[in-house]
N, C-alpha and C positions, 0 to 999 in steps of 0.2 A: 503493502500499500505506500504509496505516495506521500513523502511526510512536509508538510509544511512547516519553518518555522519561524515567527513571528517575535521580533528581538522591540518591546514596549506594548505596552496596556493601554494606551493613551486611546485617544478619541479613532484617529485614522486604523490604527493596528489593529484593535475590538471589532472596528466596524469589517475589515477585512478579514477577517476573523468568520465572524458571523455571517455574510456573507458568502464566502468559502466555503463553508458547509450547509446553505441556502442550497448551494448549487451542488452539489459533490458531497463521498464521503471517506475523503481524504482525510489524514492524521495529522490534525490539529496542534500546534504546541505555542504558547505565548510564554513570553519570557520576561519580568519586571523587578527589577531592583527597588522600587518608589512605593509599590501599596502591593496586597495582595490580589485584590480583583479593581478592578474598573471604578473609579467616582470618574464626575462631572468634575474637573478642574476648574469649567467656568463658576463653580460655585463655593468656591473655597473662603472668598469674603463674607459669605454669606454663614458660613460656619462662625467666623471667629465675631461676625456681627449678631449673634443668638439666632438669626434666623435657622438655621435649621443645624440636626448632627452632622456627623459623620456619614451615617449610615444613610442616611435620606439624599445621600448625594451616589449611591449607587445603584443606577437604570436598571441594576436587574439584580433578584436575589442572589445567595453565594449557589443556591444549587445548580443554578440555570446553566454552567460549565460544562457541570458532571451530565446535565443532562442531556447538552449537543454536543456532547464528547468532544470538547475541549477542553486541552490540556494547562493546566496553569503552575507553572517554576518560578518561584519568586530568589531570584538568582539574578549575579551581574556577571556579564560576559563579558572576558576580558581577553578573548582574543577569534578572531575569525579565518580560520583558512579553507581558502573559496578554493582550492586546488582538490582537496580532501575532501570538504563539506561538512566541516567539522566546526561546531565552536564550542571554547572552552567559558566554562562557568567559574566564578571563585567558592567554590564549594568542590574544588575539585572533577567534576563531574563531566565530560566531552560527550556532546549531543549530535550527532548526524542529520544531515536537513537535504532534502532531496531539492528545495528550492526557501528561498529566505526571502523575507521579509524584513526590511530597518526602516522602524519607526520610533525613533529613540529619539524622536522630538527637539526640544532647548533648553539652553541655558541663559540663565541672568548675565549681563553683560555685565564685564570688571575692563574697564580699562587701564590697570597698573596703577591706584593709586592709592598711594601712602597711607596703610592702614585697613587697606581695603577686604584681608584675609582676618580682622579682630573679633572679639568674640562680643556680639551685639548687634552686630552692621550682617545681614540678611536680604536676599532677593523673593517673590514671591510667583517662584512660579511652580514648586512642587508639592508637595503632600510635607514632607520636614520642614519646607520653609516655614509655613502656614504651624506645627506645633513646637518651631524655635520661636516663632514670633508669640504664639499663646504662654511661651514659658518665660521671654522679655519682657512683653507688654501685657500683662495679666486686667491692669488697671494702671490709672493714673497715679498713685500711691509707690510703686512699683516703678513705673516709667513718669518721672515728670518731663520728660519731651523727646520727641523725635522728630529724625530727619530726615525727608524722604527726597530721593534727587533721581530727576530723570521726569521730563514732563510729557510723558504720554499716559495712556490707558492704564497699565499697570501702574502707575504712581499716585493718579486721581484715585484709581482704589482703592490702597493702600493707607492716603491718607484719609477718606471716606471711613475706612475701615477702623484705623486710631481716633477721629471723629468722635463717634459713635460711642468709645470707651473713652469721649472725653481727657484727653490724653492732648496735649498743646502739638501740633505740627508745625514744622517750618518747610517748605515747598519751594526746591532747589530747583528753576526753570530757565536753562543757558537762553533758550531762544526769548526774542524778543516779545511776544508771547504764547500763552498756553497751546504745545501741537501745531503752531501757527507753519512746519513744516505742511500740514494737511489741509489746515482747516482756511476759506479765506479769514482775510484782518476782523472783518465785521465779525463772525463767528467767534472767532481764538479772545477775542475783546472781549465779549459776553461772555463766554465761559472766564475769563479770569475775572472777571465782577463778582458771577456765582457763587467763586471760591472763594475768594473775600467774606464775600457774604457769610459767609460758614465759618468764620472764625478762624481761618486758615492761612499762615505767615506765607503769603508768596510773593518769592523774591524771581523775579521777571531779571533777565539778563546774567543769574549766576551762576557758575562753574564753581564743581568742588577742587579746592586744590590737596586735602590730605584731608584725614583722619586720625583723631588725635588717643591715647589711651591711658588708662589709670594706671595703678601701680600691679594692678591685675591681669592686666590685659583684654581690658574691657572695654568698647569705647566708651571717650568720656566726652566727643563735641569732633565738629569738622572747623573745617577752616576754608572758608569762602575765599575761590582766586584773586578777584578784580578787585575785592577791598581789606584783606587780611584778616577782617574779622573773625571771630572766634565765634561758635552757638554750643554750649554745654547741651549734650542730649546722652540717653542713654541706648536708643536703640537709631542704626544709619538704616534706611529701607536702598536700596541700590535697586533701582526703577529704571533706569536708561536701554530700556527694549531685550530682547533676545535674541539671542544665536542660534545658529542647529549644532544640537550635542554629538559630534564625532569626534570626540579625542580617541574612541579607541578604533572607529572605522579608519582613523586615516594611518593607523600601521598595516589596515588589513591592502590586499590588492584592489581594491574597490577605489574606483578615481575619486575626489573630492576637491572641492574648491571651498569657499564658504560654507557651502552643503555639501550632501550627495549628488554628484550629477548624475540628470536621469533626462531621458528621451521623452517624447510625449509617451508612452506609452509604460513610465517609470521605471524602467528599466534603465540598470546601472553598467558598464562598462565589462561585467563580470556575467555571463551566464546564468540562466536562475534564479539573480540577487535583486531586486527591486527595492526602491527608497520611495517611503509615501509621508505626508504630513509635513511636520517642522524641519522636518530634516532636510529634507526632496529641495535640490535646487534646479530647476528646468536649465537645459543647455540651451534651449532657446524659447526667451522670455513671450507669453501668452497676450496678444496683443498692447496694450494699457498696463496690464499685469505685472508686479515684480517676478525675478527670479525664484525669490524665495518667501513665500505667505505662510506665517505663523497667525493663518486664523484656522478657527473652527469649524467651519464649515466645510472650507477645503481641502482641511484633512481628510471630515469624515466622507467626500466624493472622492479623493483620490482611493481610501482603503471599498467602494462601491467599485470601481472602475477596475483596480490590480485585481478584485478578485475574480472581474468577468474572465479577462485575462491568464491568468492559472489555472482556469475550470477550461481553457479554450477556446475562447469568443474573446481575441484580441483586440484589444478597445483604448482609444485613445483620450488621455483624460481632455475633458474640456470642460472647464469650470462655468464656462454663460457668462450673462453680464455679472461685474461686480457685486460686492454687496455688504454693508457691515452694518454693524448694532455695537451700542455701547449707552451707558450712562455718568453723568458727570452731576456724580448727586443727585441733585432731583429730575435733572435734563434728562429723559431720552433723546436721545442721536440714534438716525440712521443713515445710510446712504445709499442709492443707488446710481451706478452709471458712475461715472465720469465726473469728479467737482472737485477743479486744481486747485491751491491757493490763491495762485495768481490765472488770469485765462489765458489759455493757450493761444498763439496766435491765431487771429481768424476767429475767434471766439469770442462769446460775452457770459455776464454775467447778470442776471436779474437777483437781488438781494431783497427779501422782506422781513422786521422785525416786531414782531407787539412791541406796545411801549408796557407789559409786564415784563418785559429786558432777562423773559425766561422761555420765549418761542418765536424762533427766527425760518429761513427757508435761503436757499439757496439755490441757483438752477443754473446750469453753465447750459453755452447752446453754439452753434454758428451762427456768427452775424447775419452771412449772408443769404443763409436756407432756413435760418429760425429754427432746424434739426434740435431736437431735444436731447443733451448727450448726458444727463444726470445732475441728479436732485440731492443735495444734504437736508434732514429735516429737522428740528430742534422745539423738543417738547410738546410734537403733536405726533402721536401713532399713525404711522400708515401702515398701507397694505402691502407686502411685498411681491404678489401674483402683480399686482395693476400693471404697476413701473416697472417688472419683468418684461410681460410682454408688447408696452407701452414702449420700451427702445426696442423690441424684434420688432414691433410694425412701425417700426422711425418716424412715432410721430413730432409734428411741431409742438415749439413750445406755448403757439399759440395752444392745441388743442390742449396740451397738460393743463393748463392751467383755468384754461374755462370747466376740464373734466376733473378736475383735484378733486371736489368731494367724492367721487366716485374711488379715491384710494383708502378714504377718509374712516379710523375705525366708528367714527361718534361721528354720522353727520349731524345730527342735532345742536352738537356741542361746535362744529365748523361753521354752522352760519352765525357766530359769534364774529367770526372776521373774512367770511369770503369775501363779502364787501372791499373789504381793505386791503386784501393781496389786490383782485383784480383792479382798483385805483392804482394802486403803486404800481402795478401791471402797466398800465394805460399811461400814465404818468411819463415811464423811463423810455415808453417806445416813444412818445410824444417828440422827448429831449434827441432820441438820435435821429 
């Protein structure tokens, strides 16, 4: 019986295993050194915030794996021999495979800061990170202040988590505005104000110089590069993005760059070895997409795709239109298609913001044809399938604006500012 071995039990690896089982009787083994069972990584913050318990984040009962004949191994892979198709595990076990799927995920970025490996310095990616956070910052009596470094989605999640336990937070963002490498300036500045309104000490244009230590080797503060100011703290969260977790893979014959290099079929340079999820890097980027996408839904889609190929239906990875969602404290964010911080050449932005400073919409479109290219939505929940269809149908921005209520989850609520959006759009086009 053909043996499929999967390294990593995140969303991509587990999805691959589930779909291989649906399609075949192959022997399947999943190896992970993080947790014994698959859990929802996006729910980590809700465990710390008290909304969920760890067991609630496991989508499947522990009995699911045996029932579906998926063997779980709680171990760390120390070496891959692609010639003999053998994995070496840290428990001295050797495991043979016929086909190997690498889905080792991401790790938190570190950029060689002095003190980055001190006690009290953490990332926020793994279950172990959450356990450390709980030990270092259980409450404001133990953790008097925390510093979060990095103005991205993980950083704002960590800031919100600490805020719910009333721990004062200083948030270092090196850019001029929060996430302004992704968001147009009107949106980024709105989020700046929202972060500050929650009592977060937001420091823009501020880089970390070093992390200082007490006599016990525990972080006791940070120094800001630009000013030399020292901020005392008990916890430093390094959340300046993630990168593929491939240190062990680099010691094998599998070709890597920033990630594990794959073609559109998620095949590596070695026959019968595949890579999916955060650790995979497309040799040829797909449209405007980045070669590496550390996004939950793309990992799931890669798992579904590679399962088809392994089960005899060789299928290219086709992620479709870009979309994503997040939450910035109280403001929900959705994006569909492409909205760049500054419009591309020949493109333009339509931007509308509600007076409450909690809702806004930005649409990117072609100036010449008025073709709708993408939309960012803050504070208003919209339907993914509607925007996906409009992008496929190549609708104009005029059409999208006039039919926007069709995408809204709460049409009655939408009526309160529908006319305001239409008026703002009409005025902009008069100016153009």
